[in-house]
C-alpha positions in Angstrom: 92.3 116.3 122.3 91.0 116.8 126.2 88.1 114.0 126.6 84.7 116.2 127.8 84.5 116.4 131.7 81.6 113.8 132.8 78.3 115.3 133.6 77.5 115.3 137.3 74.5 113.5 138.6 71.3 115.3 138.8 71.3 116.5 141.9 67.1 115.2 144.3 64.5 117.6 143.4 63.6 120.0 145.6 60.6 119.1 148.0 58.3 121.8 146.7 58.9 120.2 143.1 57.1 117.0 144.3 53.8 118.1 145.7 52.1 121.3 146.8 53.5 123.1 150.1 51.5 124.5 153.0 52.3 127.4 154.2 52.2 129.0 157.7 49.5 131.6 157.3 50.8 133.4 160.2 54.0 133.7 162.3 53.9 131.7 165.5 55.2 128.6 167.1 53.9 125.1 165.0 52.4 121.8 167.1 52.8 118.5 165.2 50.0 117.5 168.1 47.1 118.6 170.1 48.9 118.5 173.0 52.0 117.0 174.7 52.7 113.6 174.5 50.1 113.1 172.0 50.1 111.4 168.8 50.7 113.8 165.7 48.2 114.9 163.2 49.8 113.3 160.6 53.2 111.5 160.0 54.3 111.2 156.5 52.9 108.9 153.5 49.1 109.4 155.5 46.6 110.2 152.8 45.1 113.4 154.0 41.4 114.7 152.8 40.5 119.1 152.1 40.4 120.3 155.5 42.1 117.8 157.6 43.8 119.6 160.8 47.4 118.9 159.5 49.2 120.8 162.9 48.6 123.7 165.2 50.1 127.1 165.0 50.2 128.9 168.4 50.1 133.1 167.8 49.2 135.2 170.7 48.2 132.3 172.8 45.7 131.1 170.9 46.0 127.8 168.8 45.6 128.4 164.9 44.7 124.5 162.9 46.2 124.2 159.9 43.8 122.4 157.6 45.2 120.8 154.2 44.0 122.7 151.1 43.4 119.5 149.4 43.2 115.9 149.3 46.5 113.9 148.9 49.6 112.2 150.5 51.9 113.7 153.0 55.3 113.3 151.3 57.1 115.5 153.8 57.0 117.7 156.9 59.3 120.3 156.9 59.6 121.6 160.6 59.7 120.1 163.8 57.4 120.1 167.1 57.6 123.3 168.7 59.1 124.8 166.2 58.9 128.8 165.6 57.6 129.4 162.3 57.0 132.8 159.9 54.5 133.8 157.5 54.7 131.4 154.5 57.0 129.3 155.3 56.7 125.7 154.0 55.3 123.6 157.0 54.4 120.3 155.2 54.2 119.3 151.5 51.1 117.1 149.8 51.5 115.4 146.5 
């Protein structure tokens, strides 16, 4: 008889499975701080409140604050500062 192959280790859960993704409402450039050299609005591990600014998306020279839809803990920031983003692209994971 042939032995059954060993089961593979389960892959880690994707980020979206760990919390709720905050998605970009527009195409633009995402910024993690209010201005160059300033502290970021949030960092992984921060507790945020509903309505708190998480980052800014610049579209057509207009800075659009992206607010937390709910309170919770920031578990992952999926973008880099000054990164171009698409409509619907996940930006931050909050659980």
